[in-house]
The first five atom37 places (N, CA, C, CB, O) and aatype in JSON, in Angstrom:
{
  "aatype": [12, 10, 15, 11, 16, 11, 11, 16, 11, 16, 9, 11, 3, 19, 11, 9, 8, 3, 16, 3, 16, 7, 15, 14, 6, 19, 5, 9, 15, 10, 10, 16, 11, 1, 9, 6, 6, 10, 0, 15, 8, 10, 11, 11, 8, 5, 11, 3, 2, 8, 15, 1, 1, 7, 10, 10, 15, 12, 19, 15, 3, 1, 5, 0, 5, 12, 2, 18, 10, 5, 11, 11, 13, 14, 11, 1, 18, 0, 19, 10, 0, 11, 11, 10, 2, 10, 11, 11, 11, 15],
  "atom_mask": [
    [1, 1, 1, 1, 1],
    [1, 1, 1, 1, 1],
    [1, 1, 1, 1, 1],
    [1, 1, 1, 1, 1],
    [1, 1, 1, 1, 1],
    [1, 1, 1, 1, 1],
    [1, 1, 1, 1, 1],
    [1, 1, 1, 1, 1],
    [1, 1, 1, 1, 1],
    [1, 1, 1, 1, 1],
    [1, 1, 1, 1, 1],
    [1, 1, 1, 1, 1],
    [1, 1, 1, 1, 1],
    [1, 1, 1, 1, 1],
    [1, 1, 1, 1, 1],
    [1, 1, 1, 1, 1],
    [1, 1, 1, 1, 1],
    [1, 1, 1, 1, 1],
    [1, 1, 1, 1, 1],
    [1, 1, 1, 1, 1],
    [1, 1, 1, 1, 1],
    [1, 1, 1, 0, 1],
    [1, 1, 1, 1, 1],
    [1, 1, 1, 1, 1],
    [1, 1, 1, 1, 1],
    [1, 1, 1, 1, 1],
    [1, 1, 1, 1, 1],
    [1, 1, 1, 1, 1],
    [1, 1, 1, 1, 1],
    [1, 1, 1, 1, 1],
    [1, 1, 1, 1, 1],
    [1, 1, 1, 1, 1],
    [1, 1, 1, 1, 1],
    [1, 1, 1, 1, 1],
    [1, 1, 1, 1, 1],
    [1, 1, 1, 1, 1],
    [1, 1, 1, 1, 1],
    [1, 1, 1, 1, 1],
    [1, 1, 1, 1, 1],
    [1, 1, 1, 1, 1],
    [1, 1, 1, 1, 1],
    [1, 1, 1, 1, 1],
    [1, 1, 1, 1, 1],
    [1, 1, 1, 1, 1],
    [1, 1, 1, 1, 1],
    [1, 1, 1, 1, 1],
    [1, 1, 1, 1, 1],
    [1, 1, 1, 1, 1],
    [1, 1, 1, 1, 1],
    [1, 1, 1, 1, 1],
    [1, 1, 1, 1, 1],
    [1, 1, 1, 1, 1],
    [1, 1, 1, 1, 1],
    [1, 1, 1, 0, 1],
    [1, 1, 1, 1, 1],
    [1, 1, 1, 1, 1],
    [1, 1, 1, 1, 1],
    [1, 1, 1, 1, 1],
    [1, 1, 1, 1, 1],
    [1, 1, 1, 1, 1],
    [1, 1, 1, 1, 1],
    [1, 1, 1, 1, 1],
    [1, 1, 1, 1, 1],
    [1, 1, 1, 1, 1],
    [1, 1, 1, 1, 1],
    [1, 1, 1, 1, 1],
    [1, 1, 1, 1, 1],
    [1, 1, 1, 1, 1],
    [1, 1, 1, 1, 1],
    [1, 1, 1, 1, 1],
    [1, 1, 1, 1, 1],
    [1, 1, 1, 1, 1],
    [1, 1, 1, 1, 1],
    [1, 1, 1, 1, 1],
    [1, 1, 1, 1, 1],
    [1, 1, 1, 1, 1],
    [1, 1, 1, 1, 1],
    [1, 1, 1, 1, 1],
    [1, 1, 1, 1, 1],
    [1, 1, 1, 1, 1],
    [1, 1, 1, 1, 1],
    [1, 1, 1, 1, 1],
    [1, 1, 1, 1, 1],
    [1, 1, 1, 1, 1],
    [1, 1, 1, 1, 1],
    [1, 1, 1, 1, 1],
    [1, 1, 1, 1, 1],
    [1, 1, 1, 1, 1],
    [1, 1, 1, 1, 1],
    [1, 1, 1, 1, 1]
  ],
  "atom_positions": [
    [[0.92, -1.13, 0.22], [0.51, 0.28, -0.02], [1.07, 0.9, -0.06], [-0.07, 0.85, 0.48], [2.15, 0.82, 0.52]],
    [[0.63, 2.15, -0.93], [1.43, 3.72, -0.8], [0.84, 4.14, 0.35], [1.18, 4.97, -2.08], [-0.18, 3.72, 0.89]],
    [[1.58, 4.99, 0.66], [1.73, 5.97, 1.96], [0.9, 7.25, 1.13], [3.7, 6.39, 2.56], [0.95, 7.28, -0.1]],
    [[0.2, 8.23, 1.87], [-0.23, 9.38, 1.28], [1.05, 10.3, 0.07], [-0.66, 10.28, 2.68], [1.01, 10.74, -1.09]],
    [[2.25, 10.23, 1.36], [3.52, 11.32, 0.79], [3.98, 10.03, -0.51], [5.26, 11.83, 2.4], [4.31, 10.57, -1.56]],
    [[4.01, 9.0, -0.52], [4.78, 8.66, -1.77], [3.27, 8.74, -2.99], [5.74, 6.76, -1.54], [3.57, 8.82, -4.18]],
    [[2.6, 8.73, -2.83], [1.42, 8.75, -3.9], [1.71, 9.94, -4.06], [-0.15, 8.41, -3.6], [2.2, 10.14, -5.17]],
    [[1.59, 11.18, -3.15], [1.55, 12.82, -3.78], [3.51, 12.72, -4.82], [1.49, 14.54, -1.7], [3.78, 13.34, -5.84]],
    [[4.18, 12.03, -4.28], [5.31, 12.46, -4.72], [4.98, 12.32, -6.41], [6.6, 11.57, -4.04], [4.89, 13.12, -7.34]],
    [[4.88, 11.18, -6.27], [4.49, 10.09, -7.29], [3.56, 10.75, -8.87], [3.38, 8.92, -6.27], [3.76, 10.61, -10.08]],
    [[2.77, 11.31, -8.23], [1.25, 12.22, -9.01], [2.33, 13.4, -9.65], [-0.41, 13.17, -7.48], [2.36, 13.57, -10.87]],
    [[3.39, 14.35, -8.58], [4.0, 15.59, -8.47], [4.88, 14.93, -9.65], [4.68, 16.18, -6.89], [4.98, 15.5, -10.73]],
    [[5.24, 14.24, -9.51], [6.39, 13.79, -11.34], [5.76, 13.66, -12.4], [7.25, 12.23, -11.55], [6.0, 14.28, -13.43]],
    [[4.81, 12.74, -12.22], [3.92, 12.93, -13.77], [3.1, 13.55, -14.21], [3.36, 12.19, -14.18], [2.72, 13.42, -15.37]],
    [[2.57, 14.44, -13.3], [1.37, 15.02, -13.71], [1.14, 16.23, -14.99], [0.95, 15.54, -12.48], [1.95, 17.13, -15.22]],
    [[-0.09, 16.02, -15.69], [0.2, 16.8, -16.84], [0.49, 18.7, -16.47], [-1.23, 16.47, -17.87], [1.43, 19.39, -16.87]],
    [[-0.92, 19.18, -15.41], [-1.47, 20.03, -15.23], [-1.72, 20.25, -13.56], [-2.45, 19.88, -16.08], [-1.56, 19.22, -12.91]],
    [[-1.97, 21.05, -13.03], [-2.1, 21.14, -11.48], [-2.89, 20.57, -10.88], [-2.3, 22.18, -11.0], [-2.49, 20.02, -9.85]],
    [[-3.99, 20.46, -11.16], [-5.18, 19.31, -11.03], [-5.43, 18.08, -11.35], [-6.02, 19.56, -11.47], [-6.56, 17.59, -11.33]],
    [[-4.3, 17.45, -11.71], [-3.97, 16.22, -13.06], [-3.98, 14.8, -11.49], [-1.54, 16.58, -14.39], [-3.25, 14.86, -10.51]],
    [[-4.87, 13.87, -11.73], [-4.87, 13.24, -10.6], [-5.6, 11.85, -11.2], [-5.61, 14.12, -9.35], [-5.81, 10.87, -10.48]],
    [[-5.87, 11.88, -12.25], [-6.91, 10.94, -12.99], [-5.96, 10.88, -14.54], [0.0, 0.0, 0.0], [-6.97, 10.49, -15.13]],
    [[-5.1, 10.92, -15.47], [-4.67, 10.63, -16.64], [-3.79, 9.44, -16.89], [-4.12, 11.64, -17.02], [-3.45, 8.9, -15.84]],
    [[-3.43, 8.99, -17.75], [-2.83, 7.71, -18.15], [-1.61, 7.59, -17.19], [-2.4, 7.67, -19.77], [-1.11, 6.65, -16.56]],
    [[-1.31, 8.99, -17.35], [0.51, 8.5, -16.82], [0.03, 8.56, -15.43], [2.23, 9.82, -17.2], [0.24, 7.54, -14.77]],
    [[-0.58, 9.52, -14.83], [-0.72, 9.1, -12.97], [-1.18, 8.43, -13.01], [-1.29, 9.73, -11.82], [-0.86, 8.17, -11.85]],
    [[-2.14, 7.22, -13.4], [-2.2, 5.95, -13.24], [-1.43, 4.81, -13.2], [-2.72, 5.77, -13.77], [-1.26, 4.02, -12.27]],
    [[-0.84, 4.81, -14.68], [0.09, 4.2, -15.05], [1.76, 4.21, -13.81], [0.15, 4.88, -16.54], [2.5, 3.25, -13.59]],
    [[1.87, 5.6, -13.24], [2.72, 5.43, -12.32], [2.61, 5.41, -11.12], [3.37, 5.99, -12.43], [3.46, 5.57, -10.24]],
    [[1.39, 5.18, -11.07], [0.84, 4.74, -9.46], [0.81, 3.54, -9.64], [-0.63, 5.23, -8.83], [1.53, 2.86, -8.91]],
    [[0.05, 2.93, -10.58], [0.2, 1.05, -10.52], [1.62, 0.49, -10.01], [0.06, 0.29, -12.26], [2.11, -0.26, -9.17]],
    [[2.0, 1.41, -11.17], [4.01, 1.29, -11.43], [4.35, 1.18, -9.5], [5.12, 3.61, -12.51], [4.83, 0.21, -8.9]],
    [[4.07, 1.97, -9.14], [4.68, 1.91, -7.08], [4.21, 1.18, -7.03], [4.41, 2.86, -5.66], [4.91, 0.18, -6.83]],
    [[3.03, 0.99, -7.11], [1.93, -0.26, -5.91], [2.62, -1.75, -6.54], [-0.56, -0.25, -6.35], [2.72, -2.67, -5.72]],
    [[3.17, -2.03, -8.18], [3.44, -3.37, -8.09], [4.63, -3.54, -7.7], [3.25, -4.03, -9.14], [4.7, -4.67, -7.24]],
    [[6.19, -2.69, -7.61], [7.16, -2.67, -6.78], [7.24, -3.4, -5.77], [7.29, -1.72, -6.45], [7.78, -4.47, -5.49]],
    [[6.21, -2.16, -4.93], [5.79, -2.73, -3.52], [5.65, -3.94, -3.56], [4.61, -2.27, -2.96], [6.34, -4.69, -2.87]],
    [[4.62, -4.39, -4.45], [3.84, -5.71, -3.99], [4.82, -6.71, -4.6], [2.12, -5.91, -4.62], [4.69, -7.91, -4.33]],
    [[5.6, -6.37, -5.24], [6.88, -7.73, -5.87], [7.89, -7.68, -4.74], [7.95, -7.31, -7.68], [8.26, -8.84, -4.57]],
    [[8.55, -6.81, -3.83], [9.31, -6.64, -3.22], [8.71, -8.0, -1.8], [9.44, -4.97, -3.09], [9.14, -8.98, -1.19]],
    [[7.58, -7.22, -1.92], [6.6, -8.41, -0.71], [6.7, -9.64, -0.93], [4.96, -8.36, -0.69], [7.08, -10.34, 0.01]],
    [[6.3, -10.46, -2.61], [6.41, -11.2, -2.5], [7.3, -12.01, -2.71], [5.85, -11.26, -2.66], [7.19, -13.23, -2.81]],
    [[8.51, -11.16, -2.82], [10.29, -11.95, -2.6], [10.78, -12.68, -1.25], [11.55, -10.65, -2.67], [11.63, -13.54, -1.0]],
    [[9.6, -11.76, -0.31], [9.68, -12.7, 1.28], [8.53, -13.76, 1.44], [9.45, -11.6, 2.76], [8.71, -14.66, 2.26]],
    [[7.48, -13.71, 0.79], [6.26, -14.23, 1.07], [6.21, -15.02, 0.01], [5.14, -13.33, 1.26], [5.14, -14.7, -0.51]],
    [[6.85, -16.11, -0.84], [6.32, -16.5, -1.54], [5.47, -17.35, -1.63], [6.81, -16.57, -1.96], [5.48, -17.85, -2.76]],
    [[4.66, -17.8, -0.92], [3.3, -18.54, -0.91], [1.83, -17.48, -0.96], [3.31, -19.49, 0.61], [0.64, -17.79, -1.04]],
    [[2.24, -16.67, -0.91], [0.77, -15.61, -0.86], [0.22, -15.54, -1.94], [0.9, -14.12, -0.52], [0.41, -14.5, -2.58]],
    [[-0.54, -16.47, -2.43], [-1.36, -16.43, -3.74], [-2.27, -15.05, -3.62], [-2.39, -17.89, -3.91], [-2.45, -14.32, -4.59]],
    [[-2.56, -14.92, -2.93], [-3.52, -13.74, -3.09], [-2.94, -12.41, -3.19], [-4.44, -13.67, -1.99], [-3.82, -11.61, -3.51]],
    [[-1.91, -11.93, -3.06], [-1.18, -11.24, -3.37], [-0.91, -11.38, -4.47], [-0.45, -11.19, -2.79], [-0.98, -10.35, -5.15]],
    [[-0.5, -12.56, -5.14], [0.42, -12.71, -6.62], [-0.97, -12.57, -7.63], [1.49, -14.61, -6.87], [-0.9, -12.23, -8.81]],
    [[-2.39, -12.94, -6.8], [-3.36, -12.6, -7.69], [-3.63, -10.93, -8.19], [-4.53, -13.17, -7.04], [-3.93, -10.46, -9.29]],
    [[-3.43, -10.44, -7.18], [-3.75, -8.68, -6.64], [-2.45, -8.58, -8.53], [0.0, 0.0, 0.0], [-2.48, -8.29, -9.72]],
    [[-1.7, -8.99, -7.61], [0.08, -8.4, -8.75], [-0.55, -8.46, -10.36], [2.02, -10.14, -8.69], [-0.67, -7.53, -11.16]],
    [[-0.92, -10.01, -10.54], [-1.05, -10.11, -11.89], [-1.72, -9.14, -12.76], [-1.58, -11.15, -12.08], [-1.38, -8.5, -13.75]],
    [[-3.09, -9.25, -11.85], [-4.69, -8.31, -11.97], [-3.47, -6.57, -11.99], [-6.35, -8.62, -9.74], [-3.24, -6.36, -13.18]],
    [[-3.02, -5.88, -11.44], [-2.67, -5.02, -11.51], [-1.63, -4.46, -12.77], [-2.44, -5.02, -10.47], [-1.54, -3.26, -13.03]],
    [[-0.72, -5.71, -13.64], [0.02, -5.34, -14.39], [-0.55, -5.2, -15.52], [0.92, -5.95, -14.4], [-0.13, -4.42, -16.37]],
    [[-2.06, -6.31, -15.73], [-3.07, -6.1, -17.06], [-3.7, -5.19, -16.91], [-4.02, -7.06, -17.45], [-4.26, -4.78, -17.93]],
    [[-3.93, -4.5, -15.72], [-4.42, -3.29, -15.57], [-3.67, -1.99, -16.55], [-4.32, -3.1, -14.07], [-4.15, -1.36, -17.48]],
    [[-2.21, -1.91, -15.84], [-1.26, -1.31, -16.17], [-0.95, -1.43, -18.13], [-0.17, -1.94, -15.13], [-1.09, -0.55, -18.97]],
    [[-0.56, -2.73, -18.29], [-0.42, -2.68, -19.7], [-1.39, -2.24, -20.39], [-0.16, -3.75, -20.19], [-0.84, -1.73, -21.37]],
    [[-2.87, -2.07, -20.53], [-4.17, -1.74, -20.67], [-4.1, -0.53, -21.22], [-4.94, -1.79, -19.54], [-4.43, -0.19, -22.36]],
    [[-3.37, 0.5, -19.77], [-3.0, 1.66, -19.03], [-2.01, 2.21, -20.65], [-2.0, 1.25, -17.19], [-2.16, 3.1, -21.49]],
    [[-1.14, 1.24, -20.43], [0.08, 2.04, -21.56], [-0.47, 1.28, -23.12], [2.29, 1.44, -21.08], [0.11, 1.69, -24.13]],
    [[-1.21, 0.54, -23.25], [-1.44, 0.35, -24.79], [-2.33, 1.71, -25.3], [-2.36, -1.23, -25.11], [-2.22, 2.31, -26.37]],
    [[-3.52, 2.1, -23.83], [-4.28, 3.13, -24.88], [-3.42, 3.95, -24.74], [-5.75, 3.73, -24.68], [-3.38, 4.56, -25.8]],
    [[-2.47, 4.47, -23.85], [-1.25, 5.55, -23.98], [-0.65, 5.6, -25.65], [0.17, 4.99, -22.81], [-0.56, 6.62, -26.34]],
    [[-0.28, 4.21, -26.02], [0.79, 4.56, -26.77], [-0.1, 4.85, -28.16], [2.03, 3.36, -26.81], [0.31, 5.32, -29.22]],
    [[-1.47, 4.41, -27.78], [-2.22, 4.26, -28.95], [-2.58, 5.82, -29.43], [-3.56, 3.3, -28.64], [-2.47, 6.04, -30.63]],
    [[-2.86, 6.56, -28.84], [-3.85, 7.75, -28.61], [-2.65, 8.47, -28.48], [-5.06, 7.79, -27.3], [-2.47, 9.18, -29.47]],
    [[-1.68, 8.57, -27.56], [-0.71, 9.85, -27.34], [0.95, 9.49, -27.11], [-1.27, 10.68, -25.92], [1.59, 9.56, -26.06]],
    [[1.56, 8.94, -28.97], [2.93, 8.49, -28.89], [3.77, 8.72, -27.96], [3.52, 8.81, -29.76], [4.31, 8.04, -27.09]],
    [[3.8, 10.18, -28.38], [4.69, 11.53, -27.48], [4.76, 10.73, -25.76], [3.37, 13.59, -27.43], [5.55, 10.02, -25.14]],
    [[3.8, 11.17, -25.59], [3.21, 11.16, -23.94], [4.41, 9.42, -23.78], [0.55, 10.88, -23.69], [5.56, 9.35, -23.33]],
    [[3.81, 8.65, -24.16], [4.25, 7.68, -24.35], [5.29, 7.38, -23.73], [4.31, 7.57, -25.31], [5.54, 6.89, -22.63]],
    [[6.08, 7.87, -24.87], [7.52, 7.66, -24.72], [7.83, 7.95, -23.86], [8.29, 8.08, -25.39], [8.43, 7.29, -23.02]],
    [[7.3, 9.74, -23.81], [8.54, 10.26, -22.36], [8.15, 9.13, -20.82], [8.04, 12.6, -21.68], [8.96, 8.47, -20.17]],
    [[6.96, 9.22, -20.65], [6.45, 8.26, -19.61], [7.27, 7.02, -19.5], [5.03, 7.85, -19.9], [7.95, 6.95, -18.48]],
    [[7.39, 5.6, -20.71], [8.11, 4.84, -20.5], [9.65, 5.31, -20.57], [7.73, 3.93, -21.23], [10.41, 4.53, -21.12]],
    [[10.04, 6.18, -20.2], [11.48, 6.46, -20.56], [11.87, 7.06, -18.94], [11.7, 7.74, -22.08], [13.02, 7.22, -18.55]],
    [[10.71, 7.31, -18.18], [10.83, 8.18, -17.21], [10.67, 6.64, -16.13], [9.56, 9.66, -17.22], [11.57, 6.42, -15.32]],
    [[9.87, 6.0, -16.19], [9.4, 4.64, -15.7], [10.32, 3.99, -15.9], [8.29, 4.01, -16.22], [10.37, 3.04, -15.12]],
    [[11.16, 4.03, -16.63], [11.89, 3.1, -17.19], [11.19, 1.3, -17.23], [13.26, 3.29, -16.33], [11.45, 0.26, -16.63]],
    [[10.37, 1.66, -18.11], [9.14, 0.5, -18.98], [9.56, 0.13, -20.18], [7.59, 1.12, -19.38], [10.29, 0.98, -20.7]],
    [[9.36, -0.9, -20.87], [9.38, -1.29, -21.54], [8.32, -2.06, -22.59], [10.03, -1.53, -21.11], [8.25, -3.27, -22.37]],
    [[7.6, -1.66, -23.54], [7.01, -2.55, -23.85], [6.89, -4.38, -24.4], [6.79, -1.89, -24.3], [7.73, -4.86, -25.16]],
    [[6.24, -4.84, -24.1], [6.61, -6.1, -24.76], [5.76, -6.84, -25.93], [6.71, -6.99, -23.72], [4.53, -6.81, -25.89]],
    [[6.39, -7.45, -26.86], [6.11, -7.91, -27.79], [5.15, -8.81, -27.83], [6.94, -8.19, -28.19], [4.83, -9.32, -28.9]]
  ]
}
């Protein structure tokens, strides 16, 4: 679970305008942070299958958001992918 300070910092890093909280960039970056935290949890607790299922759901949600962003706004996608060190799988 992301703390409020981590969440606001993440939003501040990728927001498009001052009141931006729902753009694809913000959603992808928040999902990425949650995925990173959950992945580190699963390294310690390998048999936690309920969290693993949630992780897979978050990864697929992020992939769908990335596909949308790449299709509609390729320049914004490229900037975000570079900022978050994400690569699209073929």
